[in-house]
Backbone as ProteinMPNN parsed JSONL, in Angstrom:
{"seq_chain_A": "MKKLLTIAFIFSGFFLFGQARLNISSGSSVNFFFNSYQKYLTGITYNDFTKFIIYYKDTTTANSYPNWRIDVKALTPTINGDIGNTLNLNTLEIQASGAGTSTGFQALSSTDVSLLTGANETAPGTVTVSVSYRCGVTNSLLGKNSDYYVVDLLFTLIGE", "coords_chain_A": {"N_chain_A": [[-39.379, -9.367, -12.989], [-40.956, -12.146, -11.956], [-44.031, -14.369, -11.631], [-45.24, -17.2, -10.56], [-47.74, -19.37, -10.4], [-48.872, -22.383, -9.374], [-51.029, -25.156, -9.61], [-52.029, -28.171, -8.273], [-53.774, -31.057, -8.623], [-56.01, -32.974, -6.534], [-58.466, -35.723, -6.442], [-61.741, -36.673, -5.198], [-64.377, -38.786, -4.244], [-67.625, -39.047, -2.892], [-70.019, -41.213, -2.139], [-73.156, -42.902, -1.342], [-75.03, -44.793, -2.01], [-74.968, -46.094, -4.84], [-73.467, -45.27, -7.801], [-70.36, -43.54, -8.561], [-67.915, -41.369, -10.087], [-65.497, -39.226, -10.71], [-63.56, -38.027, -13.116], [-60.482, -36.869, -14.813], [-59.791, -35.45, -17.63], [-58.603, -33.994, -19.022], [-55.993, -31.186, -18.665], [-54.49, -31.025, -16.129], [-52.562, -29.669, -14.515], [-52.43, -26.237, -13.623], [-50.859, -23.426, -14.828], [-50.0, -20.411, -13.808], [-48.28, -17.375, -15.275], [-46.907, -14.631, -14.329], [-45.609, -12.309, -16.042], [-45.588, -9.549, -16.963], [-46.433, -6.386, -16.794], [-49.178, -5.584, -17.382], [-50.38, -8.214, -17.24], [-50.209, -8.581, -14.306], [-51.765, -6.303, -13.867], [-54.625, -6.728, -14.923], [-54.663, -9.526, -14.3], [-54.917, -13.271, -14.851], [-56.803, -15.256, -17.224], [-58.193, -18.493, -17.476], [-59.985, -20.185, -19.655], [-62.171, -22.895, -19.371], [-60.327, -24.933, -18.982], [-59.522, -27.36, -17.598], [-61.071, -30.592, -17.938], [-63.67, -32.619, -16.686], [-64.878, -35.694, -16.561], [-68.035, -36.952, -15.666], [-69.62, -39.479, -13.852], [-72.147, -40.668, -12.577], [-74.581, -42.419, -11.163], [-77.548, -42.944, -9.386], [-78.487, -45.587, -7.849], [-80.342, -46.385, -6.298], [-83.384, -47.938, -5.341], [-85.463, -45.908, -4.54], [-84.364, -43.915, -5.372], [-82.669, -42.203, -3.875], [-80.383, -39.974, -3.98], [-80.926, -37.909, -6.173], [-79.602, -36.025, -7.309], [-76.139, -34.648, -8.257], [-73.316, -32.919, -7.026], [-70.342, -30.911, -7.457], [-67.952, -30.076, -5.742], [-65.015, -27.856, -4.423], [-62.011, -27.196, -2.679], [-59.23, -25.389, -0.949], [-56.049, -27.225, -0.027], [-54.65, -26.013, 1.928], [-54.273, -23.061, 4.137], [-53.425, -20.908, 2.979], [-51.736, -19.817, -0.25], [-48.8, -20.969, -0.993], [-45.53, -19.935, -1.429], [-42.114, -20.723, -2.634], [-40.191, -19.477, -1.254], [-41.145, -18.739, 1.151], [-42.953, -16.834, 0.911], [-46.831, -15.818, 1.038], [-49.87, -16.043, -0.509], [-53.18, -14.672, -0.344], [-55.942, -17.116, -0.413], [-58.358, -16.285, -2.09], [-57.102, -15.069, -4.087], [-57.204, -16.645, -6.361], [-59.74, -17.874, -8.422], [-62.393, -19.939, -9.4], [-64.408, -21.721, -11.539], [-67.032, -24.036, -12.685], [-68.611, -25.334, -15.419], [-71.043, -26.728, -17.799], [-73.213, -29.808, -18.11], [-75.601, -28.966, -16.064], [-76.199, -26.87, -13.071], [-74.331, -23.778, -12.508], [-72.276, -22.009, -10.329], [-71.219, -19.898, -10.9], [-67.899, -17.961, -11.201], [-65.965, -18.458, -8.328], [-64.461, -17.784, -5.185], [-61.529, -19.089, -4.074], [-61.312, -21.213, -1.494], [-60.484, -22.383, 2.079], [-62.326, -24.034, 2.871], [-65.006, -25.979, 1.728], [-66.222, -25.362, -1.695], [-69.039, -24.902, -3.391], [-69.454, -25.706, -6.829], [-70.965, -26.568, -9.17], [-73.979, -28.211, -9.921], [-75.531, -30.972, -10.612], [-77.955, -33.51, -12.266], [-79.212, -36.792, -11.639], [-77.772, -39.244, -14.026], [-79.055, -40.425, -17.232], [-77.631, -41.993, -18.855], [-75.046, -42.905, -17.722], [-71.523, -41.251, -17.545], [-71.389, -39.675, -19.637], [-71.388, -36.765, -19.139], [-69.561, -34.044, -19.469], [-67.75, -31.747, -17.966], [-66.339, -28.729, -17.501], [-63.737, -26.678, -16.13], [-62.694, -23.625, -15.45], [-60.385, -21.153, -14.675], [-59.196, -18.22, -12.845], [-56.702, -15.583, -11.801], [-55.951, -13.232, -9.912], [-57.358, -11.538, -10.863], [-60.041, -10.445, -9.591], [-58.823, -10.061, -6.995], [-56.122, -8.186, -7.01], [-52.559, -8.718, -7.96], [-50.712, -6.901, -7.878], [-47.969, -5.391, -6.274], [-47.407, -7.647, -4.493], [-45.113, -10.136, -3.448], [-42.627, -11.653, -5.768], [-42.493, -14.921, -6.459], [-42.358, -18.375, -6.428], [-45.213, -19.898, -6.273], [-47.723, -22.197, -5.026], [-50.486, -24.274, -4.741], [-52.555, -26.924, -3.674], [-55.416, -28.641, -4.645], [-58.757, -29.922, -3.819], [-61.137, -31.344, -5.573], [-64.286, -32.813, -5.149], [-66.797, -35.125, -5.912], [-70.072, -35.129, -4.934], [-72.985, -36.875, -4.037], [-76.604, -35.895, -3.846]], "CA_chain_A": [[-40.082, -10.076, -11.964], [-41.854, -13.209, -12.621], [-44.815, -14.916, -10.423], [-46.058, -18.651, -11.177], [-48.815, -19.93, -9.446], [-49.04, -23.895, -10.116], [-52.315, -26.061, -9.095], [-52.058, -29.678, -8.323], [-55.4, -31.757, -8.202], [-56.509, -34.27, -5.947], [-60.012, -36.096, -6.401], [-62.628, -37.344, -4.442], [-65.919, -39.013, -4.533], [-68.367, -39.682, -1.653], [-71.627, -41.511, -2.448], [-73.46, -43.919, -0.541], [-75.71, -45.898, -2.231], [-74.912, -45.824, -6.196], [-72.016, -45.426, -8.578], [-70.138, -42.03, -8.8], [-66.955, -41.218, -10.552], [-64.931, -37.967, -11.369], [-62.586, -38.386, -13.936], [-60.003, -36.09, -15.342], [-59.549, -35.958, -19.132], [-57.457, -32.96, -19.662], [-55.674, -29.996, -17.715], [-54.402, -31.562, -14.796], [-51.787, -28.87, -13.587], [-52.445, -24.994, -14.339], [-49.758, -22.449, -14.294], [-50.06, -18.891, -14.273], [-46.976, -16.839, -15.208], [-47.061, -13.336, -14.432], [-44.292, -11.931, -16.339], [-45.694, -8.383, -17.44], [-47.077, -5.334, -15.919], [-50.634, -5.94, -18.014], [-50.909, -9.771, -16.42], [-50.389, -7.994, -12.975], [-52.815, -5.4, -13.637], [-55.969, -7.45, -15.08], [-54.789, -11.021, -14.004], [-54.662, -14.212, -16.096], [-57.725, -16.162, -17.132], [-57.928, -19.608, -18.469], [-61.363, -20.544, -19.528], [-62.174, -24.31, -19.811], [-58.829, -25.418, -18.775], [-59.742, -28.715, -16.853], [-62.131, -31.009, -18.334], [-63.877, -33.76, -16.061], [-65.741, -36.69, -16.969], [-68.618, -37.256, -14.552], [-70.206, -40.914, -13.932], [-73.124, -40.526, -11.562], [-75.975, -43.115, -11.088], [-78.276, -43.345, -8.102], [-78.979, -47.035, -8.315], [-81.427, -47.256, -5.254], [-84.875, -47.884, -5.759], [-86.01, -44.671, -3.735], [-83.828, -42.723, -6.035], [-82.54, -41.13, -2.697], [-79.626, -38.966, -3.972], [-81.168, -37.981, -7.485], [-78.496, -35.089, -7.786], [-74.569, -34.492, -7.659], [-72.584, -31.434, -6.854], [-69.097, -30.801, -7.261], [-66.89, -28.919, -4.844], [-63.482, -27.834, -4.562], [-61.261, -26.48, -1.883], [-57.549, -25.975, -0.934], [-55.729, -27.838, 1.16], [-53.71, -25.205, 2.808], [-54.874, -22.024, 4.233], [-52.758, -20.117, 2.025], [-51.247, -20.223, -1.491], [-47.33, -20.794, -0.434], [-44.331, -19.836, -2.316], [-40.931, -21.463, -2.308], [-39.117, -18.88, -0.121], [-41.628, -18.331, 2.523], [-44.19, -15.714, 0.745], [-47.942, -16.094, 0.955], [-50.841, -15.139, -1.279], [-54.499, -15.414, 0.161], [-56.366, -18.059, -1.266], [-58.992, -15.812, -2.765], [-56.477, -14.61, -5.306], [-57.547, -17.626, -7.193], [-61.267, -17.918, -8.468], [-62.687, -21.146, -9.981], [-65.952, -21.965, -12.075], [-67.073, -24.964, -13.228], [-69.65, -25.311, -16.401], [-71.268, -28.056, -18.145], [-74.775, -30.354, -17.645], [-75.996, -28.815, -14.742], [-76.219, -25.379, -12.658], [-72.916, -23.267, -12.152], [-72.459, -20.986, -9.239], [-70.155, -18.619, -11.508], [-66.489, -17.791, -10.534], [-66.004, -18.602, -6.839], [-63.221, -17.647, -4.766], [-61.144, -20.075, -3.33], [-61.38, -21.257, 0.281], [-59.774, -23.867, 2.773], [-63.364, -24.884, 3.124], [-65.865, -26.785, 0.413], [-67.192, -24.601, -2.445], [-69.907, -25.391, -4.475], [-69.059, -25.218, -8.286], [-71.558, -27.008, -10.03], [-74.965, -29.065, -9.523], [-76.31, -31.631, -11.73], [-79.014, -34.515, -11.758], [-78.777, -38.307, -12.015], [-77.528, -39.474, -15.35], [-79.856, -41.709, -17.779], [-76.511, -42.733, -19.597], [-73.72, -42.18, -17.07], [-70.42, -41.373, -18.088], [-71.904, -38.742, -20.872], [-71.392, -35.495, -18.859], [-68.388, -33.475, -19.393], [-67.53, -30.358, -17.229], [-65.194, -27.906, -17.766], [-63.275, -25.838, -14.955], [-61.956, -22.185, -15.651], [-59.367, -20.388, -13.648], [-58.858, -16.91, -12.885], [-55.927, -15.337, -10.81], [-55.384, -11.78, -10.111], [-58.362, -10.642, -11.709], [-60.728, -9.747, -8.729], [-57.848, -9.653, -5.945], [-54.835, -7.765, -7.799], [-51.474, -9.173, -7.392], [-49.703, -5.796, -7.876], [-47.411, -5.104, -4.836], [-46.993, -8.687, -3.923], [-43.788, -10.691, -3.609], [-42.259, -12.579, -6.321], [-42.071, -16.267, -5.7], [-42.951, -19.872, -7.208], [-46.573, -20.325, -5.189], [-48.315, -23.634, -5.183], [-51.809, -24.725, -4.185], [-53.341, -28.02, -4.092], [-56.908, -28.549, -4.693], [-59.58, -31.062, -3.493], [-62.4, -31.611, -6.193], [-65.101, -33.658, -4.579], [-68.182, -35.403, -6.232], [-70.91, -35.545, -3.759], [-74.458, -37.323, -4.346], [-77.393, -35.133, -2.61]], "C_chain_A": [[-41.235, -10.819, -12.322], [-42.608, -13.952, -11.296], [-45.336, -16.176, -11.112], [-46.479, -19.242, -10.12], [-49.175, -21.426, -10.057], [-50.172, -24.55, -9.009], [-52.103, -27.276, -9.141], [-53.389, -30.132, -7.922], [-55.257, -33.154, -7.417], [-58.37, -34.493, -6.055], [-60.485, -37.029, -5.498], [-63.979, -37.72, -4.505], [-66.581, -39.37, -3.273], [-69.706, -39.716, -2.245], [-72.029, -42.818, -1.741], [-74.092, -45.002, -1.066], [-75.721, -45.606, -4.113], [-73.642, -45.94, -6.682], [-71.783, -43.798, -8.816], [-68.561, -42.169, -9.205], [-66.615, -39.718, -10.98], [-63.554, -38.317, -11.975], [-61.835, -37.065, -14.695], [-59.544, -36.474, -16.933], [-58.76, -35.1, -19.607], [-57.362, -31.807, -18.839], [-55.57, -30.195, -16.46], [-53.336, -30.559, -13.938], [-52.122, -27.448, -14.362], [-51.209, -24.035, -13.978], [-50.024, -21.074, -14.648], [-48.633, -18.088, -14.33], [-47.288, -15.421, -15.373], [-45.501, -12.488, -14.6], [-44.592, -10.385, -17.368], [-46.573, -7.497, -16.729], [-48.842, -5.582, -16.331], [-51.399, -7.2, -17.167], [-51.189, -8.963, -14.974], [-51.488, -7.163, -12.564], [-54.195, -6.156, -13.645], [-55.8, -8.763, -14.52], [-54.738, -11.77, -15.167], [-56.171, -14.887, -15.97], [-57.672, -17.285, -17.981], [-59.321, -20.451, -18.556], [-61.256, -22.272, -20.191], [-61.109, -25.16, -20.071], [-58.861, -26.922, -18.675], [-61.108, -29.142, -17.635], [-62.15, -32.509, -17.112], [-64.976, -34.772, -16.802], [-66.773, -37.284, -15.858], [-69.297, -38.626, -14.711], [-71.106, -40.834, -12.574], [-74.086, -41.133, -11.996], [-76.34, -43.536, -9.617], [-78.953, -44.801, -8.421], [-80.104, -47.599, -7.018], [-82.613, -46.901, -5.77], [-85.691, -46.773, -5.514], [-85.425, -43.578, -4.675], [-83.144, -41.639, -4.89], [-81.427, -40.107, -3.009], [-79.928, -38.803, -5.513], [-80.113, -36.756, -8.09], [-77.002, -35.176, -7.172], [-74.18, -33.288, -7.606], [-70.631, -31.808, -6.956], [-68.659, -29.61, -6.683], [-65.336, -28.866, -4.831], [-63.018, -26.899, -3.34], [-59.672, -26.53, -1.769], [-57.256, -26.919, 0.021], [-54.898, -27.45, 2.031], [-54.668, -24.031, 2.932], [-54.343, -20.781, 3.45], [-52.25, -20.519, 0.575], [-49.747, -20.075, -1.044], [-46.466, -20.739, -1.535], [-43.2, -20.426, -1.737], [-39.975, -21.072, -1.396], [-39.807, -17.892, 0.758], [-42.814, -17.183, 2.141], [-45.45, -16.452, 0.576], [-48.803, -15.295, -0.013], [-52.302, -15.757, -0.37], [-55.137, -16.192, -0.953], [-57.47, -17.479, -2.308], [-58.381, -14.903, -3.808], [-56.766, -15.417, -6.481], [-58.995, -17.749, -7.261], [-61.11, -19.197, -9.531], [-64.16, -21.078, -10.424], [-65.824, -23.256, -12.83], [-68.646, -24.874, -14.237], [-69.845, -26.686, -16.871], [-72.748, -28.335, -18.101], [-74.82, -29.956, -16.213], [-75.917, -27.144, -14.356], [-74.85, -24.723, -12.035], [-73.214, -22.147, -11.167], [-71.673, -19.891, -9.85], [-68.5, -18.827, -11.018], [-66.757, -17.557, -8.921], [-64.644, -18.532, -6.036], [-62.925, -18.916, -3.838], [-60.759, -20.176, -1.822], [-60.632, -22.682, 0.936], [-61.11, -24.762, 3.082], [-64.106, -25.495, 1.892], [-66.724, -25.61, 0.001], [-67.702, -24.961, -3.26], [-69.61, -24.775, -6.062], [-70.122, -25.464, -9.214], [-72.79, -27.95, -9.432], [-75.687, -29.535, -10.698], [-77.463, -32.705, -11.305], [-78.56, -35.795, -12.416], [-78.88, -38.553, -13.442], [-78.611, -40.739, -16.066], [-78.659, -42.543, -18.217], [-75.145, -42.043, -18.732], [-72.572, -42.404, -17.809], [-70.258, -40.334, -19.23], [-71.533, -37.457, -20.419], [-69.893, -35.131, -18.51], [-68.493, -32.129, -18.623], [-66.445, -29.607, -17.152], [-65.007, -26.963, -16.321], [-62.415, -24.699, -15.73], [-61.528, -21.607, -14.538], [-59.34, -19.001, -13.776], [-57.763, -16.371, -11.661], [-55.545, -14.057, -11.108], [-56.331, -10.821, -10.654], [-59.269, -9.95, -10.777], [-59.927, -9.117, -7.785], [-56.376, -9.28, -6.815], [-53.715, -8.553, -7.086], [-50.352, -8.061, -7.506], [-49.396, -5.413, -6.257], [-47.078, -6.279, -4.197], [-45.752, -9.344, -4.342], [-43.661, -11.464, -4.789], [-42.096, -13.886, -5.86], [-43.088, -17.448, -6.712], [-44.192, -20.04, -6.318], [-47.266, -21.679, -5.841], [-49.509, -23.786, -4.265], [-52.459, -26.062, -4.468], [-54.633, -28.019, -4.033], [-57.498, -29.895, -4.649], [-60.636, -30.636, -4.307], [-63.311, -32.828, -5.663], [-66.536, -33.783, -5.59], [-69.117, -35.766, -5.294], [-72.577, -35.976, -4.275], [-75.227, -36.711, -3.319], [-78.628, -35.491, -3.168]], "O_chain_A": [[-42.257, -10.373, -12.844], [-42.053, -14.121, -10.21], [-45.843, -16.087, -12.23], [-45.843, -19.584, -9.124], [-49.725, -21.537, -11.153], [-50.102, -24.41, -7.788], [-51.93, -27.66, -10.298], [-54.022, -29.629, -6.993], [-54.55, -34.126, -7.685], [-59.251, -33.668, -5.816], [-59.854, -37.994, -5.066], [-64.776, -36.852, -4.86], [-65.918, -40.108, -2.544], [-70.377, -38.787, -2.695], [-71.208, -43.725, -1.603], [-73.798, -46.131, -0.674], [-76.588, -44.853, -4.554], [-72.773, -46.604, -6.117], [-72.649, -42.987, -9.141], [-67.937, -43.076, -8.654], [-67.472, -39.064, -11.575], [-62.619, -38.816, -11.348], [-62.595, -36.223, -15.174], [-59.068, -37.545, -17.308], [-58.153, -35.364, -20.645], [-58.369, -31.349, -18.299], [-56.349, -29.7, -15.646], [-53.307, -30.691, -12.714], [-52.104, -27.442, -15.593], [-50.717, -24.0, -12.851], [-50.253, -20.724, -15.806], [-47.887, -18.22, -13.36], [-47.85, -14.998, -16.383], [-44.646, -12.173, -13.772], [-43.903, -10.161, -18.363], [-47.476, -7.986, -16.05], [-49.642, -5.745, -15.41], [-52.514, -7.217, -16.645], [-52.346, -8.765, -14.605], [-52.054, -7.141, -11.472], [-54.863, -6.249, -12.615], [-56.867, -9.278, -14.184], [-54.573, -11.285, -16.286], [-56.7, -15.056, -14.872], [-57.187, -17.19, -19.108], [-59.684, -21.238, -17.682], [-60.559, -22.714, -21.105], [-60.94, -25.908, -21.034], [-58.327, -27.65, -19.512], [-62.016, -28.362, -17.918], [-61.192, -33.2, -16.764], [-65.826, -34.348, -17.585], [-66.292, -38.144, -15.121], [-69.553, -38.905, -15.882], [-70.515, -40.978, -11.504], [-74.64, -40.759, -13.03], [-75.67, -44.242, -8.863], [-79.877, -44.954, -9.22], [-80.537, -48.734, -6.825], [-82.901, -45.909, -6.44], [-86.662, -46.616, -6.255], [-85.946, -42.465, -4.744], [-83.132, -40.422, -5.073], [-81.471, -39.178, -2.201], [-79.239, -39.516, -6.242], [-79.913, -36.665, -9.301], [-76.68, -35.59, -6.058], [-74.837, -32.481, -8.264], [-69.982, -32.777, -6.56], [-68.903, -28.449, -7.011], [-64.6, -29.778, -5.206], [-63.679, -25.894, -3.081], [-58.956, -27.387, -2.287], [-58.087, -27.382, 0.802], [-54.376, -28.206, 2.85], [-55.63, -23.869, 2.18], [-54.987, -19.733, 3.409], [-52.416, -21.704, 0.288], [-49.447, -18.933, -0.696], [-46.645, -21.449, -2.524], [-43.162, -20.667, -0.53], [-39.152, -21.792, -0.831], [-39.448, -16.76, 1.082], [-43.514, -16.709, 3.036], [-45.407, -17.573, 0.069], [-48.564, -14.124, -0.308], [-52.455, -16.882, 0.105], [-54.938, -15.996, -2.152], [-57.569, -18.093, -3.37], [-59.072, -14.048, -4.362], [-56.588, -14.915, -7.591], [-59.585, -17.738, -6.181], [-60.142, -19.449, -10.249], [-65.009, -20.469, -9.774], [-64.826, -23.58, -13.473], [-69.664, -24.382, -13.75], [-69.135, -27.639, -16.549], [-73.544, -27.397, -18.058], [-74.186, -30.52, -15.321], [-75.626, -26.293, -15.197], [-74.368, -25.257, -11.036], [-74.245, -21.475, -11.2], [-71.506, -18.896, -9.145], [-68.086, -19.872, -10.514], [-67.516, -16.736, -8.407], [-63.758, -19.324, -6.356], [-63.702, -19.552, -3.126], [-60.074, -19.4, -1.156], [-60.34, -23.723, 0.349], [-61.05, -25.933, 3.455], [-63.428, -25.352, 0.874], [-67.551, -24.999, 0.677], [-67.028, -25.469, -4.156], [-69.568, -23.578, -6.347], [-70.279, -24.625, -10.102], [-72.518, -28.475, -8.352], [-76.277, -28.858, -11.541], [-77.853, -32.758, -10.139], [-77.81, -35.921, -13.385], [-79.863, -38.182, -14.084], [-78.879, -41.786, -15.477], [-78.669, -43.747, -17.963], [-74.481, -41.043, -19.003], [-72.413, -43.369, -18.557], [-69.153, -40.13, -19.731], [-71.262, -36.745, -21.386], [-69.185, -35.641, -17.642], [-69.522, -31.477, -18.804], [-65.491, -30.119, -16.567], [-65.942, -26.624, -15.595], [-61.541, -24.991, -16.545], [-62.202, -21.541, -13.51], [-59.472, -18.556, -14.916], [-58.02, -16.783, -10.53], [-54.99, -13.682, -12.14], [-56.158, -9.618, -10.854], [-59.398, -8.755, -11.04], [-60.052, -7.913, -7.564], [-55.648, -10.196, -7.197], [-53.808, -8.977, -5.934], [-49.182, -8.336, -7.239], [-50.194, -5.214, -5.341], [-46.375, -6.097, -3.203], [-45.323, -9.166, -5.482], [-44.686, -12.113, -5.002], [-41.515, -14.01, -4.781], [-44.104, -17.319, -7.395], [-43.784, -20.534, -5.267], [-47.244, -22.004, -7.028], [-49.448, -23.417, -3.092], [-52.904, -26.233, -5.603], [-55.084, -27.234, -3.198], [-57.006, -30.864, -5.226], [-61.195, -29.598, -3.953], [-62.82, -33.936, -5.877], [-67.203, -32.814, -5.952], [-68.935, -36.869, -4.781], [-73.214, -35.148, -4.926], [-74.89, -36.786, -2.138], [-79.676, -35.156, -2.615]]}, "name": "protein", "num_of_chains": 1, "seq": "MKKLLTIAFIFSGFFLFGQARLNISSGSSVNFFFNSYQKYLTGITYNDFTKFIIYYKDTTTANSYPNWRIDVKALTPTINGDIGNTLNLNTLEIQASGAGTSTGFQALSSTDVSLLTGANETAPGTVTVSVSYRCGVTNSLLGKNSDYYVVDLLFTLIGE"}
Protein backbone atom coordinates (compact mmCIF):
# COMPACT_ATOMS: atom_id res chain seq x y z
CA MET A 1 0.00 0.00 0.00
CA LYS A 2 1.46 3.33 -1.04
CA LYS A 3 0.35 6.85 -0.30
CA LEU A 4 1.59 9.83 -2.22
CA LEU A 5 1.01 13.42 -1.24
CA THR A 6 1.89 16.07 -3.82
CA ILE A 7 2.02 19.80 -3.19
CA ALA A 8 1.70 22.43 -5.90
CA PHE A 9 2.72 26.03 -5.35
CA ILE A 10 1.02 29.32 -6.06
CA PHE A 11 2.68 32.58 -5.14
CA SER A 12 1.26 35.95 -4.33
CA GLY A 13 2.61 39.29 -3.20
CA PHE A 14 0.73 42.10 -1.56
CA PHE A 15 2.39 45.42 -1.01
CA LEU A 16 1.08 48.96 -1.38
CA PHE A 17 4.11 51.26 -1.32
CA GLY A 18 7.36 49.76 -2.47
CA GLN A 19 8.78 46.72 -4.17
CA ALA A 20 8.19 43.09 -3.22
CA ARG A 21 8.80 39.79 -4.98
CA LEU A 22 8.78 36.19 -3.86
CA ASN A 23 10.64 33.98 -6.35
CA ILE A 24 11.08 30.23 -6.12
CA SER A 25 14.63 29.12 -6.88
CA SER A 26 14.26 25.37 -6.20
CA GLY A 27 11.85 22.75 -4.90
CA SER A 28 8.62 23.66 -6.68
CA SER A 29 6.77 20.38 -6.08
CA VAL A 30 6.96 18.11 -3.05
CA ASN A 31 6.11 14.41 -3.11
CA PHE A 32 5.75 12.25 0.00
CA PHE A 33 5.87 8.49 -0.76
CA PHE A 34 4.55 6.43 2.15
CA ASN A 35 5.71 2.98 1.07
CA SER A 36 6.88 1.39 4.33
CA TYR A 37 5.53 0.80 7.79
CA GLN A 38 8.30 2.96 9.28
CA LYS A 39 7.24 5.96 7.17
CA TYR A 40 3.62 5.51 8.25
CA LEU A 41 4.76 5.27 11.86
CA THR A 42 7.16 8.24 12.01
CA GLY A 43 6.16 10.37 9.01
CA ILE A 44 8.41 11.99 6.44
CA THR A 45 10.36 15.24 6.79
CA TYR A 46 12.05 17.24 4.03
CA ASN A 47 14.29 19.91 5.51
CA ASP A 48 15.06 23.03 3.45
CA PHE A 49 13.35 21.53 0.40
CA THR A 50 12.04 24.73 -1.22
CA LYS A 51 14.12 27.88 -1.61
CA PHE A 52 12.65 31.36 -2.07
CA ILE A 53 14.47 34.55 -2.97
CA ILE A 54 12.85 37.54 -1.25
CA TYR A 55 13.01 40.95 -2.83
CA TYR A 56 11.53 43.49 -0.45
CA LYS A 57 12.16 47.22 -0.22
CA ASP A 58 9.88 49.83 1.34
CA THR A 59 10.46 52.88 -0.84
CA THR A 60 8.13 55.22 1.03
CA THR A 61 9.81 58.18 2.70
CA ALA A 62 8.07 57.38 5.98
CA ASN A 63 9.16 53.71 5.83
CA SER A 64 5.50 52.78 6.34
CA TYR A 65 6.04 49.02 5.92
CA PRO A 66 9.45 48.23 7.43
CA ASN A 67 8.86 44.48 7.76
CA TRP A 68 7.69 41.63 5.56
CA ARG A 69 5.95 38.37 6.38
CA ILE A 70 5.50 35.08 4.52
CA ASP A 71 2.15 33.34 4.98
CA VAL A 72 0.91 30.05 3.60
CA LYS A 73 -2.51 28.48 3.22
CA ALA A 74 -4.14 25.57 1.44
CA LEU A 75 -6.56 26.38 -1.37
CA THR A 76 -8.90 23.56 -0.35
CA PRO A 77 -10.39 22.63 3.05
CA THR A 78 -8.84 19.12 2.92
CA ILE A 79 -6.05 17.23 1.17
CA ASN A 80 -7.95 15.46 -1.60
CA GLY A 81 -7.30 12.01 -3.05
CA ASP A 82 -7.85 10.83 -6.62
CA ILE A 83 -10.48 8.28 -5.62
CA GLY A 84 -12.39 10.47 -3.18
CA ASN A 85 -10.42 10.00 0.03
CA THR A 86 -9.44 13.04 2.09
CA LEU A 87 -6.88 13.89 4.75
CA ASN A 88 -7.02 16.69 7.29
CA LEU A 89 -4.85 19.67 6.39
CA ASN A 90 -3.01 19.39 9.72
CA THR A 91 -1.44 16.16 8.41
CA LEU A 92 1.04 18.48 6.67
CA GLU A 93 3.25 20.92 8.59
CA ILE A 94 5.42 23.68 7.12
CA GLN A 95 8.28 25.77 8.45
CA ALA A 96 10.25 28.63 6.88
CA SER A 97 13.72 29.71 7.99
CA GLY A 98 16.32 32.22 6.88
CA ALA A 99 16.82 35.91 7.47
CA GLY A 100 14.00 36.68 9.86
CA THR A 101 12.03 35.24 12.73
CA SER A 102 10.55 31.79 12.15
CA THR A 103 7.38 30.57 13.84
CA GLY A 104 8.60 26.94 13.65
CA PHE A 105 6.57 24.11 12.14
CA GLN A 106 2.95 25.13 11.63
CA ALA A 107 0.03 22.89 10.70
CA LEU A 108 -1.41 23.65 7.29
CA SER A 109 -4.76 25.45 7.31
CA SER A 110 -7.21 26.88 4.78
CA THR A 111 -6.59 30.31 6.35
CA ASP A 112 -3.27 32.18 6.31
CA VAL A 113 -0.61 30.86 8.68
CA SER A 114 2.46 33.04 9.30
CA LEU A 115 5.78 31.27 8.75
CA LEU A 116 8.49 33.94 8.80
CA THR A 117 8.86 37.67 9.47
CA GLY A 118 11.77 39.77 8.19
CA ALA A 119 12.93 43.36 7.94
CA ASN A 120 13.30 45.87 5.10
CA GLU A 121 16.36 45.02 3.05
CA THR A 122 19.27 47.38 2.44
CA ALA A 123 20.30 45.18 -0.50
CA PRO A 124 17.00 43.79 -1.88
CA GLY A 125 17.03 40.38 -3.51
CA THR A 126 19.69 38.94 -1.23
CA VAL A 127 17.43 37.14 1.24
CA THR A 128 17.06 33.39 0.81
CA VAL A 129 14.30 31.58 2.67
CA SER A 130 14.21 27.79 3.06
CA VAL A 131 10.92 25.95 3.49
CA SER A 132 10.75 22.56 5.24
CA TYR A 133 7.84 20.13 5.16
CA ARG A 134 6.78 17.20 7.27
CA CYS A 135 3.84 14.90 6.74
CA GLY A 136 2.46 12.35 9.16
CA VAL A 137 4.84 13.37 11.96
CA THR A 138 2.49 15.04 14.45
CA ASN A 139 -0.71 13.57 12.97
CA SER A 140 -0.04 9.98 11.92
CA LEU A 141 -1.25 8.45 8.66
CA LEU A 142 -1.66 4.98 10.18
CA GLY A 143 -5.10 3.69 9.30
CA LYS A 144 -5.70 6.23 6.52
CA ASN A 145 -6.77 5.07 3.06
CA SER A 146 -4.18 4.70 0.31
CA ASP A 147 -4.60 7.24 -2.48
CA TYR A 148 -2.77 9.84 -4.54
CA TYR A 149 -3.38 12.97 -2.47
CA VAL A 150 -2.84 16.52 -3.71
CA VAL A 151 -3.02 19.96 -2.11
CA ASP A 152 -2.24 23.37 -3.61
CA LEU A 153 -0.48 25.90 -1.40
CA LEU A 154 -0.57 29.67 -1.65
CA PHE A 155 2.52 31.47 -0.30
CA THR A 156 2.06 35.22 0.19
CA LEU A 157 4.68 37.91 0.79
CA ILE A 158 3.10 40.74 2.76
CA GLY A 159 4.45 44.13 3.82
CA GLU A 160 3.65 45.12 7.38
